[in-house]
All heavy atoms as a GROMACS GRO file, in nm:
protein
  573
    1MET      N    1  -0.483   1.166  -0.580
    1MET     CA    2  -0.468   1.116  -0.727
    1MET      C    3  -0.313   1.135  -0.764
    1MET      O    4  -0.254   1.230  -0.728
    1MET     CB    5  -0.550   1.187  -0.823
    1MET     CG    6  -0.562   1.122  -0.947
    1MET     SD    7  -0.677   0.984  -0.939
    1MET     CE    8  -0.723   0.964  -1.099
    2ALA      N    9  -0.256   1.038  -0.826
    2ALA     CA   10  -0.117   1.049  -0.863
    2ALA      C   11  -0.118   1.036  -1.017
    2ALA      O   12  -0.190   0.977  -1.083
    2ALA     CB   13  -0.038   0.943  -0.806
    3THR      N   14  -0.012   1.103  -1.072
    3THR     CA   15   0.010   1.100  -1.221
    3THR      C   16   0.070   0.978  -1.262
    3THR      O   17   0.146   0.909  -1.170
    3THR     CB   18   0.092   1.216  -1.271
    3THR    OG1   19   0.230   1.207  -1.211
    3THR    CG2   20   0.031   1.354  -1.224
    4PRO      N   21   0.064   0.935  -1.386
    4PRO     CA   22   0.136   0.810  -1.428
    4PRO      C   23   0.285   0.823  -1.402
    4PRO      O   24   0.344   0.721  -1.370
    4PRO     CB   25   0.096   0.807  -1.582
    4PRO     CG   26  -0.030   0.872  -1.591
    4PRO     CD   27  -0.028   0.979  -1.491
    5GLU      N   28   0.333   0.944  -1.427
    5GLU     CA   29   0.486   0.965  -1.392
    5GLU      C   30   0.520   0.936  -1.242
    5GLU      O   31   0.628   0.874  -1.213
    5GLU     CB   32   0.528   1.106  -1.429
    5GLU     CG   33   0.525   1.132  -1.585
    5GLU     CD   34   0.382   1.162  -1.632
    5GLU    OE1   35   0.288   1.201  -1.559
    5GLU    OE2   36   0.349   1.155  -1.758
    6GLU      N   37   0.435   0.990  -1.165
    6GLU     CA   38   0.461   0.974  -1.020
    6GLU      C   39   0.459   0.818  -0.982
    6GLU      O   40   0.535   0.757  -0.905
    6GLU     CB   41   0.363   1.044  -0.924
    6GLU     CG   42   0.375   1.184  -0.936
    6GLU     CD   43   0.269   1.263  -0.857
    6GLU    OE1   44   0.150   1.237  -0.877
    6GLU    OE2   45   0.300   1.351  -0.788
    7LEU      N   46   0.354   0.745  -1.032
    7LEU     CA   47   0.328   0.602  -1.006
    7LEU      C   48   0.449   0.516  -1.065
    7LEU      O   49   0.491   0.414  -1.016
    7LEU     CB   50   0.205   0.561  -1.060
    7LEU     CG   51   0.080   0.611  -1.002
    7LEU    CD1   52  -0.037   0.576  -1.062
    7LEU    CD2   53   0.079   0.580  -0.850
    8ALA      N   54   0.511   0.569  -1.175
    8ALA     CA   55   0.620   0.492  -1.241
    8ALA      C   56   0.748   0.494  -1.154
    8ALA      O   57   0.830   0.398  -1.173
    8ALA     CB   58   0.651   0.563  -1.380
    9SER      N   59   0.759   0.587  -1.053
    9SER     CA   60   0.873   0.594  -0.973
    9SER      C   61   0.853   0.527  -0.838
    9SER      O   62   0.943   0.519  -0.762
    9SER     CB   63   0.915   0.732  -0.958
    9SER     OG   64   0.819   0.796  -0.880
   10VAL      N   65   0.731   0.467  -0.823
   10VAL     CA   66   0.711   0.399  -0.679
   10VAL      C   67   0.786   0.278  -0.682
   10VAL      O   68   0.783   0.189  -0.768
   10VAL     CB   69   0.562   0.371  -0.669
   10VAL    CG1   70   0.532   0.294  -0.549
   10VAL    CG2   71   0.478   0.499  -0.663
   11ALA      N   72   0.853   0.261  -0.571
   11ALA     CA   73   0.918   0.117  -0.530
   11ALA      C   74   0.818   0.051  -0.462
   11ALA      O   75   0.804   0.054  -0.333
   11ALA     CB   76   1.041   0.160  -0.457
   12TRP      N   77   0.746  -0.039  -0.526
   12TRP     CA   78   0.647  -0.123  -0.467
   12TRP      C   79   0.703  -0.226  -0.367
   12TRP      O   80   0.810  -0.291  -0.395
   12TRP     CB   81   0.559  -0.187  -0.582
   12TRP     CG   82   0.487  -0.082  -0.658
   12TRP    CD1   83   0.537  -0.042  -0.788
   12TRP    CD2   84   0.370  -0.014  -0.628
   12TRP    NE1   85   0.437   0.046  -0.834
   12TRP    CE2   86   0.346   0.066  -0.754
   12TRP    CE3   87   0.290  -0.009  -0.538
   12TRP    CZ2   88   0.243   0.148  -0.748
   12TRP    CZ3   89   0.177   0.074  -0.536
   12TRP    CH2   90   0.156   0.154  -0.637
   13HIS      N   91   0.628  -0.248  -0.263
   13HIS     CA   92   0.665  -0.351  -0.162
   13HIS      C   93   0.550  -0.439  -0.135
   13HIS      O   94   0.432  -0.407  -0.130
   13HIS     CB   95   0.696  -0.284  -0.038
   13HIS     CG   96   0.813  -0.191  -0.049
   13HIS    ND1   97   0.933  -0.225  -0.017
   13HIS    CD2   98   0.817  -0.055  -0.061
   13HIS    CE1   99   1.017  -0.132  -0.034
   13HIS    NE2  100   0.939  -0.015  -0.068
   14ILE      N  101   0.567  -0.580  -0.136
   14ILE     CA  102   0.477  -0.675  -0.104
   14ILE      C  103   0.514  -0.724   0.030
   14ILE      O  104   0.633  -0.761   0.050
   14ILE     CB  105   0.470  -0.784  -0.207
   14ILE    CG1  106   0.419  -0.728  -0.350
   14ILE    CG2  107   0.370  -0.902  -0.164
   14ILE    CD1  108   0.416  -0.839  -0.455
   15SER      N  109   0.409  -0.760   0.112
   15SER     CA  110   0.442  -0.804   0.244
   15SER      C  111   0.513  -0.952   0.244
   15SER      O  112   0.469  -1.027   0.156
   15SER     CB  113   0.310  -0.822   0.329
   15SER     OG  114   0.344  -0.898   0.442
   16THR      N  115   0.603  -0.984   0.324
   16THR     CA  116   0.656  -1.106   0.340
   16THR      C  117   0.563  -1.207   0.385
   16THR      O  118   0.579  -1.326   0.381
   16THR     CB  119   0.784  -1.112   0.430
   16THR    OG1  120   0.744  -1.070   0.557
   16THR    CG2  121   0.890  -1.023   0.367
   17TYR      N  122   0.443  -1.160   0.434
   17TYR     CA  123   0.342  -1.258   0.480
   17TYR      C  124   0.247  -1.295   0.365
   17TYR      O  125   0.159  -1.372   0.390
   17TYR     CB  126   0.255  -1.193   0.595
   17TYR     CG  127   0.331  -1.169   0.721
   17TYR    CD1  128   0.408  -1.042   0.748
   17TYR    CD2  129   0.336  -1.276   0.818
   17TYR    CE1  130   0.470  -1.044   0.864
   17TYR    CE2  131   0.412  -1.260   0.925
   17TYR     CZ  132   0.488  -1.141   0.954
   17TYR     OH  133   0.554  -1.127   1.064
   18SER      N  134   0.260  -1.238   0.246
   18SER     CA  135   0.186  -1.290   0.130
   18SER      C  136   0.203  -1.425   0.103
   18SER      O  137   0.317  -1.471   0.119
   18SER     CB  138   0.236  -1.197   0.004
   18SER     OG  139   0.154  -1.230  -0.100
   19PRO      N  140   0.092  -1.510   0.084
   19PRO     CA  141   0.104  -1.645   0.055
   19PRO      C  142   0.206  -1.684  -0.044
   19PRO      O  143   0.189  -1.642  -0.152
   19PRO     CB  144  -0.038  -1.679   0.020
   19PRO     CG  145  -0.126  -1.571   0.069
   19PRO     CD  146  -0.043  -1.447   0.064
   20ASN      N  147   0.310  -1.759   0.004
   20ASN     CA  148   0.400  -1.804  -0.098
   20ASN      C  149   0.481  -1.707  -0.182
   20ASN      O  150   0.541  -1.730  -0.281
   20ASN     CB  151   0.345  -1.915  -0.205
   20ASN     CG  152   0.267  -2.025  -0.115
   20ASN    OD1  153   0.329  -2.084  -0.031
   20ASN    ND2  154   0.162  -2.058  -0.175
   21GLY      N  155   0.462  -1.585  -0.140
   21GLY     CA  156   0.518  -1.458  -0.209
   21GLY      C  157   0.491  -1.460  -0.358
   21GLY      O  158   0.556  -1.416  -0.442
   22ASP      N  159   0.368  -1.506  -0.383
   22ASP     CA  160   0.325  -1.521  -0.525
   22ASP      C  161   0.232  -1.407  -0.575
   22ASP      O  162   0.139  -1.418  -0.645
   22ASP     CB  163   0.256  -1.653  -0.553
   22ASP     CG  164   0.143  -1.676  -0.476
   22ASP    OD1  165   0.105  -1.601  -0.395
   22ASP    OD2  166   0.089  -1.790  -0.484
   23ALA      N  167   0.249  -1.296  -0.503
   23ALA     CA  168   0.177  -1.175  -0.554
   23ALA      C  169   0.019  -1.184  -0.536
   23ALA      O  170  -0.055  -1.150  -0.628
   23ALA     CB  171   0.202  -1.129  -0.691
   24GLN      N  172  -0.022  -1.247  -0.424
   24GLN     CA  173  -0.172  -1.242  -0.406
   24GLN      C  174  -0.193  -1.158  -0.285
   24GLN      O  175  -0.244  -1.199  -0.184
   24GLN     CB  176  -0.213  -1.392  -0.363
   24GLN     CG  177  -0.205  -1.481  -0.480
   24GLN     CD  178  -0.262  -1.620  -0.449
   24GLN    OE1  179  -0.351  -1.640  -0.366
   24GLN    NE2  180  -0.205  -1.722  -0.524
   25CYS      N  181  -0.162  -1.034  -0.290
   25CYS     CA  182  -0.168  -0.943  -0.179
   25CYS      C  183  -0.168  -0.803  -0.234
   25CYS      O  184  -0.210  -0.781  -0.359
   25CYS     CB  185  -0.032  -0.969  -0.104
   25CYS     SG  186  -0.051  -0.889   0.076
   26VAL      N  187  -0.178  -0.708  -0.146
   26VAL     CA  188  -0.163  -0.564  -0.205
   26VAL      C  189  -0.007  -0.530  -0.199
   26VAL      O  190   0.069  -0.578  -0.116
   26VAL     CB  191  -0.239  -0.479  -0.115
   26VAL    CG1  192  -0.390  -0.506  -0.128
   26VAL    CG2  193  -0.195  -0.474   0.040
   27GLU      N  194   0.016  -0.423  -0.280
   27GLU     CA  195   0.156  -0.368  -0.274
   27GLU      C  196   0.135  -0.223  -0.236
   27GLU      O  197   0.030  -0.152  -0.265
   27GLU     CB  198   0.206  -0.367  -0.422
   27GLU     CG  199   0.239  -0.508  -0.481
   27GLU     CD  200   0.281  -0.499  -0.629
   27GLU    OE1  201   0.201  -0.452  -0.708
   27GLU    OE2  202   0.393  -0.551  -0.646
   28ALA      N  203   0.247  -0.172  -0.168
   28ALA     CA  204   0.230  -0.024  -0.131
   28ALA      C  205   0.375   0.024  -0.147
   28ALA      O  206   0.472  -0.039  -0.133
   28ALA     CB  207   0.187  -0.020   0.017
   29GLY      N  208   0.380   0.150  -0.163
   29GLY     CA  209   0.504   0.219  -0.179
   29GLY      C  210   0.491   0.373  -0.166
   29GLY      O  211   0.397   0.424  -0.218
   30PRO      N  212   0.592   0.446  -0.133
   30PRO     CA  213   0.594   0.582  -0.133
   30PRO      C  214   0.611   0.654  -0.264
   30PRO      O  215   0.677   0.603  -0.333
   30PRO     CB  216   0.708   0.616  -0.033
   30PRO     CG  217   0.797   0.516  -0.053
   30PRO     CD  218   0.718   0.392  -0.069
   31LEU      N  219   0.539   0.760  -0.285
   31LEU     CA  220   0.550   0.829  -0.405
   31LEU      C  221   0.679   0.904  -0.388
   31LEU      O  222   0.731   0.948  -0.277
   31LEU     CB  223   0.448   0.931  -0.429
   31LEU     CG  224   0.327   0.878  -0.513
   31LEU    CD1  225   0.250   0.781  -0.428
   31LEU    CD2  226   0.237   0.986  -0.553
   32GLY      N  227   0.763   0.918  -0.492
   32GLY     CA  228   0.899   0.974  -0.480
   32GLY      C  229   0.900   1.133  -0.480
   32GLY      O  230   1.004   1.186  -0.522
   33ASP      N  231   0.796   1.200  -0.457
   33ASP     CA  232   0.790   1.339  -0.469
   33ASP      C  233   0.817   1.408  -0.334
   33ASP      O  234   0.809   1.528  -0.323
   33ASP     CB  235   0.654   1.382  -0.525
   33ASP     CG  236   0.534   1.348  -0.441
   33ASP    OD1  237   0.559   1.282  -0.328
   33ASP    OD2  238   0.433   1.384  -0.484
   34GLY      N  239   0.844   1.335  -0.223
   34GLY     CA  240   0.874   1.397  -0.091
   34GLY      C  241   0.743   1.438  -0.017
   34GLY      O  242   0.760   1.499   0.096
   35SER      N  243   0.629   1.399  -0.076
   35SER     CA  244   0.503   1.448  -0.006
   35SER      C  245   0.457   1.355   0.110
   35SER      O  246   0.383   1.397   0.188
   35SER     CB  247   0.392   1.444  -0.106
   35SER     OG  248   0.362   1.325  -0.144
   36GLY      N  249   0.530   1.251   0.118
   36GLY     CA  250   0.479   1.138   0.214
   36GLY      C  251   0.356   1.063   0.177
   36GLY      O  252   0.320   0.978   0.257
   37ARG      N  253   0.304   1.077   0.051
   37ARG     CA  254   0.189   0.995   0.016
   37ARG      C  255   0.242   0.870  -0.020
   37ARG      O  256   0.357   0.832  -0.061
   37ARG     CB  257   0.134   1.070  -0.116
   37ARG     CG  258   0.077   1.209  -0.090
   37ARG     CD  259   0.008   1.261  -0.221
   37ARG     NE  260   0.123   1.279  -0.318
   37ARG     CZ  261   0.076   1.298  -0.450
   37ARG    NH1  262  -0.043   1.283  -0.471
   37ARG    NH2  263   0.174   1.308  -0.535
   38VAL      N  264   0.145   0.768  -0.001
   38VAL     CA  265   0.172   0.626  -0.024
   38VAL      C  266   0.076   0.571  -0.123
   38VAL      O  267  -0.058   0.604  -0.098
   38VAL     CB  268   0.153   0.561   0.109
   38VAL    CG1  269   0.183   0.392   0.085
   38VAL    CG2  270   0.271   0.593   0.205
   39ALA      N  271   0.115   0.501  -0.224
   39ALA     CA  272   0.039   0.436  -0.318
   39ALA      C  273   0.003   0.304  -0.281
   39ALA      O  274   0.098   0.238  -0.227
   39ALA     CB  275   0.090   0.453  -0.456
   40VAL      N  276  -0.116   0.251  -0.308
   40VAL     CA  277  -0.163   0.109  -0.287
   40VAL      C  278  -0.216   0.045  -0.391
   40VAL      O  279  -0.315   0.115  -0.452
   40VAL     CB  280  -0.249   0.104  -0.155
   40VAL    CG1  281  -0.280  -0.045  -0.125
   40VAL    CG2  282  -0.176   0.158  -0.036
   41ARG      N  283  -0.188  -0.076  -0.436
   41ARG     CA  284  -0.265  -0.136  -0.554
   41ARG      C  285  -0.261  -0.282  -0.524
   41ARG      O  286  -0.189  -0.343  -0.436
   41ARG     CB  287  -0.170  -0.111  -0.677
   41ARG     CG  288  -0.038  -0.188  -0.697
   41ARG     CD  289   0.037  -0.143  -0.817
   41ARG     NE  290   0.155  -0.218  -0.815
   41ARG     CZ  291   0.258  -0.206  -0.907
   41ARG    NH1  292   0.224  -0.114  -1.013
   41ARG    NH2  293   0.361  -0.264  -0.915
   42HIS      N  294  -0.347  -0.354  -0.604
   42HIS     CA  295  -0.366  -0.497  -0.592
   42HIS      C  296  -0.247  -0.558  -0.674
   42HIS      O  297  -0.223  -0.523  -0.786
   42HIS     CB  298  -0.498  -0.547  -0.667
   42HIS     CG  299  -0.539  -0.684  -0.616
   42HIS    ND1  300  -0.457  -0.792  -0.665
   42HIS    CD2  301  -0.646  -0.740  -0.555
   42HIS    CE1  302  -0.507  -0.906  -0.629
   42HIS    NE2  303  -0.622  -0.868  -0.554
   43SER      N  304  -0.172  -0.650  -0.609
   43SER     CA  305  -0.054  -0.708  -0.675
   43SER      C  306  -0.090  -0.790  -0.794
   43SER      O  307   0.002  -0.806  -0.878
   43SER     CB  308   0.030  -0.782  -0.578
   43SER     OG  309  -0.042  -0.885  -0.511
   44ARG      N  310  -0.201  -0.853  -0.802
   44ARG     CA  311  -0.244  -0.927  -0.925
   44ARG      C  312  -0.289  -0.833  -1.033
   44ARG      O  313  -0.293  -0.888  -1.149
   44ARG     CB  314  -0.348  -1.026  -0.879
   44ARG     CG  315  -0.289  -1.128  -0.796
   44ARG     CD  316  -0.413  -1.224  -0.765
   44ARG     NE  317  -0.395  -1.362  -0.818
   44ARG     CZ  318  -0.487  -1.451  -0.806
   44ARG    NH1  319  -0.593  -1.418  -0.750
   44ARG    NH2  320  -0.468  -1.564  -0.868
   45ARG      N  321  -0.321  -0.717  -1.020
   45ARG     CA  322  -0.360  -0.620  -1.117
   45ARG      C  323  -0.273  -0.489  -1.103
   45ARG      O  324  -0.341  -0.384  -1.083
   45ARG     CB  325  -0.497  -0.604  -1.092
   45ARG     CG  326  -0.592  -0.716  -1.104
   45ARG     CD  327  -0.739  -0.701  -1.070
   45ARG     NE  328  -0.817  -0.811  -1.071
   45ARG     CZ  329  -0.835  -0.896  -0.981
   45ARG    NH1  330  -0.783  -0.866  -0.845
   45ARG    NH2  331  -0.906  -1.000  -0.987
   46PRO      N  332  -0.150  -0.496  -1.130
   46PRO     CA  333  -0.072  -0.380  -1.115
   46PRO      C  334  -0.096  -0.271  -1.216
   46PRO      O  335  -0.068  -0.147  -1.196
   46PRO     CB  336   0.064  -0.424  -1.133
   46PRO     CG  337   0.055  -0.558  -1.209
   46PRO     CD  338  -0.070  -0.621  -1.172
   47ASP      N  339  -0.167  -0.300  -1.321
   47ASP     CA  340  -0.196  -0.204  -1.419
   47ASP      C  341  -0.342  -0.141  -1.401
   47ASP      O  342  -0.385  -0.055  -1.482
   47ASP     CB  343  -0.200  -0.265  -1.557
   47ASP     CG  344  -0.300  -0.384  -1.574
   47ASP    OD1  345  -0.330  -0.455  -1.477
   47ASP    OD2  346  -0.352  -0.417  -1.684
   48ARG      N  347  -0.406  -0.174  -1.291
   48ARG     CA  348  -0.544  -0.112  -1.268
   48ARG      C  349  -0.539  -0.002  -1.164
   48ARG      O  350  -0.428   0.057  -1.140
   48ARG     CB  351  -0.621  -0.234  -1.202
   48ARG     CG  352  -0.636  -0.356  -1.294
   48ARG     CD  353  -0.742  -0.343  -1.405
   48ARG     NE  354  -0.873  -0.328  -1.359
   48ARG     CZ  355  -0.959  -0.434  -1.341
   48ARG    NH1  356  -0.937  -0.557  -1.352
   48ARG    NH2  357  -1.084  -0.411  -1.295
   49GLU      N  358  -0.646   0.015  -1.088
   49GLU     CA  359  -0.652   0.125  -1.001
   49GLU      C  360  -0.548   0.146  -0.898
   49GLU      O  361  -0.506   0.028  -0.844
   49GLU     CB  362  -0.795   0.125  -0.933
   49GLU     CG  363  -0.912   0.134  -1.026
   49GLU     CD  364  -0.955  -0.005  -1.082
   49GLU    OE1  365  -0.911  -0.108  -1.025
   49GLU    OE2  366  -1.040  -0.007  -1.161
   50VAL      N  367  -0.510   0.249  -0.847
   50VAL     CA  368  -0.412   0.270  -0.748
   50VAL      C  369  -0.483   0.378  -0.648
   50VAL      O  370  -0.537   0.469  -0.703
   50VAL     CB  371  -0.274   0.334  -0.805
   50VAL    CG1  372  -0.192   0.376  -0.686
   50VAL    CG2  373  -0.211   0.232  -0.888
   51ILE      N  374  -0.468   0.350  -0.526
   51ILE     CA  375  -0.530   0.440  -0.426
   51ILE      C  376  -0.408   0.513  -0.362
   51ILE      O  377  -0.313   0.447  -0.317
   51ILE     CB  378  -0.611   0.368  -0.314
   51ILE    CG1  379  -0.723   0.294  -0.380
   51ILE    CG2  380  -0.659   0.474  -0.210
   51ILE    CD1  381  -0.797   0.214  -0.288
   52VAL      N  382  -0.414   0.642  -0.352
   52VAL     CA  383  -0.306   0.712  -0.291
   52VAL      C  384  -0.354   0.787  -0.162
   52VAL      O  385  -0.460   0.843  -0.154
   52VAL     CB  386  -0.262   0.833  -0.384
   52VAL    CG1  387  -0.144   0.914  -0.322
   52VAL    CG2  388  -0.213   0.763  -0.503
   53TYR      N  389  -0.280   0.755  -0.052
   53TYR     CA  390  -0.303   0.810   0.070
   53TYR      C  391  -0.214   0.920   0.105
   53TYR      O  392  -0.085   0.906   0.085
   53TYR     CB  393  -0.296   0.694   0.178
   53TYR     CG  394  -0.404   0.587   0.148
   53TYR    CD1  395  -0.381   0.468   0.085
   53TYR    CD2  396  -0.544   0.597   0.194
   53TYR    CE1  397  -0.481   0.375   0.055
   53TYR    CE2  398  -0.634   0.508   0.185
   53TYR     CZ  399  -0.604   0.390   0.108
   53TYR     OH  400  -0.696   0.306   0.077
   54THR      N  401  -0.261   1.009   0.196
   54THR     CA  402  -0.174   1.115   0.248
   54THR      C  403  -0.090   1.039   0.358
   54THR      O  404  -0.109   0.933   0.410
   54THR     CB  405  -0.248   1.227   0.303
   54THR    OG1  406  -0.313   1.184   0.427
   54THR    CG2  407  -0.334   1.292   0.212
   55ARG      N  408   0.019   1.103   0.402
   55ARG     CA  409   0.104   1.060   0.506
   55ARG      C  410   0.020   1.037   0.632
   55ARG      O  411   0.023   0.936   0.705
   55ARG     CB  412   0.212   1.151   0.532
   55ARG     CG  413   0.311   1.105   0.638
   55ARG     CD  414   0.428   1.200   0.667
   55ARG     NE  415   0.523   1.142   0.761
   55ARG     CZ  416   0.647   1.126   0.738
   55ARG    NH1  417   0.700   1.172   0.625
   55ARG    NH2  418   0.731   1.078   0.832
   56GLY      N  419  -0.067   1.136   0.663
   56GLY     CA  420  -0.142   1.131   0.779
   56GLY      C  421  -0.237   1.010   0.778
   56GLY      O  422  -0.262   0.945   0.875
   57GLU      N  423  -0.303   0.985   0.660
   57GLU     CA  424  -0.390   0.874   0.655
   57GLU      C  425  -0.326   0.749   0.658
   57GLU      O  426  -0.366   0.659   0.728
   57GLU     CB  427  -0.464   0.883   0.506
   57GLU     CG  428  -0.562   0.984   0.497
   57GLU     CD  429  -0.602   1.018   0.348
   57GLU    OE1  430  -0.534   0.975   0.261
   57GLU    OE2  431  -0.709   1.074   0.331
   58TRP      N  432  -0.202   0.729   0.602
   58TRP     CA  433  -0.129   0.605   0.624
   58TRP      C  434  -0.084   0.585   0.754
   58TRP      O  435  -0.090   0.465   0.807
   58TRP     CB  436  -0.004   0.620   0.512
   58TRP     CG  437   0.072   0.487   0.499
   58TRP    CD1  438   0.187   0.464   0.552
   58TRP    CD2  439   0.021   0.376   0.438
   58TRP    NE1  440   0.220   0.330   0.529
   58TRP    CE2  441   0.114   0.279   0.457
   58TRP    CE3  442  -0.094   0.334   0.378
   58TRP    CZ2  443   0.110   0.154   0.401
   58TRP    CZ3  444  -0.102   0.206   0.325
   58TRP    CH2  445   0.003   0.107   0.347
   59GLU      N  446  -0.037   0.684   0.832
   59GLU     CA  447   0.008   0.675   0.964
   59GLU      C  448  -0.109   0.630   1.047
   59GLU      O  449  -0.098   0.554   1.153
   59GLU     CB  450   0.078   0.804   1.009
   59GLU     CG  451   0.204   0.828   0.950
   59GLU     CD  452   0.275   0.953   0.988
   59GLU    OE1  453   0.201   1.044   1.045
   59GLU    OE2  454   0.393   0.974   0.961
   60ALA      N  455  -0.222   0.682   1.030
   60ALA     CA  456  -0.348   0.644   1.102
   60ALA      C  457  -0.380   0.498   1.080
   60ALA      O  458  -0.415   0.428   1.175
   60ALA     CB  459  -0.459   0.731   1.072
   61PHE      N  460  -0.378   0.454   0.957
   61PHE     CA  461  -0.398   0.313   0.930
   61PHE      C  462  -0.300   0.221   1.001
   61PHE      O  463  -0.340   0.126   1.058
   61PHE     CB  464  -0.403   0.291   0.766
   61PHE     CG  465  -0.398   0.152   0.732
   61PHE    CD1  466  -0.532   0.091   0.755
   61PHE    CD2  467  -0.292   0.082   0.685
   61PHE    CE1  468  -0.547  -0.047   0.712
   61PHE    CE2  469  -0.301  -0.050   0.655
   61PHE     CZ  470  -0.429  -0.120   0.661
   62LEU      N  471  -0.172   0.254   0.996
   62LEU     CA  472  -0.060   0.172   1.052
   62LEU      C  473  -0.084   0.171   1.201
   62LEU      O  474  -0.076   0.063   1.261
   62LEU     CB  475   0.076   0.227   1.026
   62LEU     CG  476   0.123   0.199   0.877
   62LEU    CD1  477   0.252   0.265   0.850
   62LEU    CD2  478   0.110   0.066   0.837
   63ALA      N  479  -0.122   0.285   1.268
   63ALA     CA  480  -0.155   0.279   1.415
   63ALA      C  481  -0.266   0.192   1.450
   63ALA      O  482  -0.264   0.112   1.541
   63ALA     CB  483  -0.177   0.421   1.463
   64GLY      N  484  -0.366   0.192   1.359
   64GLY     CA  485  -0.485   0.095   1.385
   64GLY      C  486  -0.450  -0.046   1.372
   64GLY      O  487  -0.487  -0.137   1.438
   65VAL      N  488  -0.359  -0.079   1.262
   65VAL     CA  489  -0.316  -0.210   1.251
   65VAL      C  490  -0.242  -0.263   1.364
   65VAL      O  491  -0.256  -0.367   1.424
   65VAL     CB  492  -0.231  -0.227   1.119
   65VAL    CG1  493  -0.161  -0.359   1.121
   65VAL    CG2  494  -0.318  -0.212   0.997
   66LYS      N  495  -0.150  -0.175   1.410
   66LYS     CA  496  -0.056  -0.210   1.526
   66LYS      C  497  -0.149  -0.229   1.658
   66LYS      O  498  -0.112  -0.311   1.740
   66LYS     CB  499   0.043  -0.108   1.555
   66LYS     CG  500   0.142  -0.111   1.440
   66LYS     CD  501   0.254   0.004   1.456
   66LYS     CE  502   0.346   0.000   1.339
   66LYS     NZ  503   0.438   0.121   1.347
   67ALA      N  504  -0.260  -0.154   1.658
   67ALA     CA  505  -0.336  -0.172   1.783
   67ALA      C  506  -0.448  -0.277   1.768
   67ALA      O  507  -0.528  -0.304   1.861
   67ALA     CB  508  -0.425  -0.028   1.795
   68GLY      N  509  -0.438  -0.351   1.646
   68GLY     CA  510  -0.528  -0.465   1.642
   68GLY      C  511  -0.673  -0.433   1.604
   68GLY      O  512  -0.764  -0.517   1.598
   69GLU      N  513  -0.696  -0.303   1.554
   69GLU     CA  514  -0.820  -0.262   1.508
   69GLU      C  515  -0.876  -0.339   1.379
   69GLU      O  516  -0.996  -0.335   1.346
   69GLU     CB  517  -0.830  -0.116   1.490
   69GLU     CG  518  -0.800  -0.037   1.616
   69GLU     CD  519  -0.803   0.114   1.595
   69GLU    OE1  520  -0.836   0.161   1.485
   69GLU    OE2  521  -0.771   0.186   1.691
   70PHE      N  522  -0.795  -0.393   1.317
   70PHE     CA  523  -0.834  -0.459   1.188
   70PHE      C  524  -0.806  -0.612   1.190
   70PHE      O  525  -0.796  -0.679   1.088
   70PHE     CB  526  -0.746  -0.408   1.072
   70PHE     CG  527  -0.770  -0.258   1.042
   70PHE    CD1  528  -0.676  -0.160   1.105
   70PHE    CD2  529  -0.884  -0.213   0.989
   70PHE    CE1  530  -0.697  -0.029   1.086
   70PHE    CE2  531  -0.907  -0.069   0.984
   70PHE     CZ  532  -0.819   0.020   1.020
   71ASP      N  533  -0.806  -0.665   1.304
   71ASP     CA  534  -0.802  -0.812   1.322
   71ASP      C  535  -0.939  -0.878   1.307
   71ASP      O  536  -0.991  -0.928   1.406
   71ASP     CB  537  -0.741  -0.846   1.454
   71ASP     CG  538  -0.585  -0.811   1.478
   71ASP    OD1  539  -0.526  -0.789   1.364
   71ASP    OD2  540  -0.531  -0.815   1.582
   72PHE      N  541  -0.988  -0.857   1.202
   72PHE     CA  542  -1.136  -0.904   1.170
   72PHE      C  543  -1.146  -1.058   1.174
   72PHE      O  544  -1.253  -1.099   1.220
   72PHE     CB  545  -1.170  -0.876   1.021
   72PHE     CG  546  -1.158  -0.726   0.995
   72PHE    CD1  547  -1.096  -0.673   0.880
   72PHE    CD2  548  -1.220  -0.621   1.075
   72PHE    CE1  549  -1.084  -0.536   0.861
   72PHE    CE2  550  -1.222  -0.489   1.060
   72PHE     CZ  551  -1.152  -0.453   0.946
   73PHE      N  552  -1.044  -1.132   1.155
   73PHE     CA  553  -1.055  -1.281   1.154
   73PHE      C  554  -0.967  -1.341   1.269
   73PHE      O  555  -0.962  -1.467   1.267
   73PHE     CB  556  -1.012  -1.336   1.020
   73PHE     CG  557  -1.095  -1.268   0.912
   73PHE    CD1  558  -1.021  -1.176   0.819
   73PHE    CD2  559  -1.224  -1.299   0.889
   73PHE    CE1  560  -1.088  -1.115   0.716
   73PHE    CE2  561  -1.293  -1.236   0.788
   73PHE     CZ  562  -1.227  -1.137   0.705
   74ALA      N  563  -0.928  -1.274   1.358
   74ALA     CA  564  -0.860  -1.318   1.472
   74ALA      C  565  -0.956  -1.408   1.562
   74ALA      O  566  -1.067  -1.370   1.580
   74ALA     CB  567  -0.790  -1.216   1.554
   75SER      N  568  -0.900  -1.517   1.614
   75SER     CA  569  -0.992  -1.600   1.692
   75SER      C  570  -0.972  -1.575   1.841
   75SER      O  571  -0.901  -1.500   1.885
   75SER     CB  572  -0.951  -1.741   1.672
   75SER     OG  573  -0.809  -1.769   1.670
   0.00000   0.00000   0.00000
């Protein structure tokens, strides 16, 4: 869980693969507290829920993405 103050300092990033760059994706960014935690939110609802992952959780997710473990719709 992150405080509103921590979330206010997040530099949010949207993937360049997001359709037309029109914010129909998720946004992620590191919390500025040096903890390595990463916040994730829905780009169309930036004022709604935010999920915060530890550095270890985020690194495990990225490793899975790179390994193709989340290619649910690949043909």
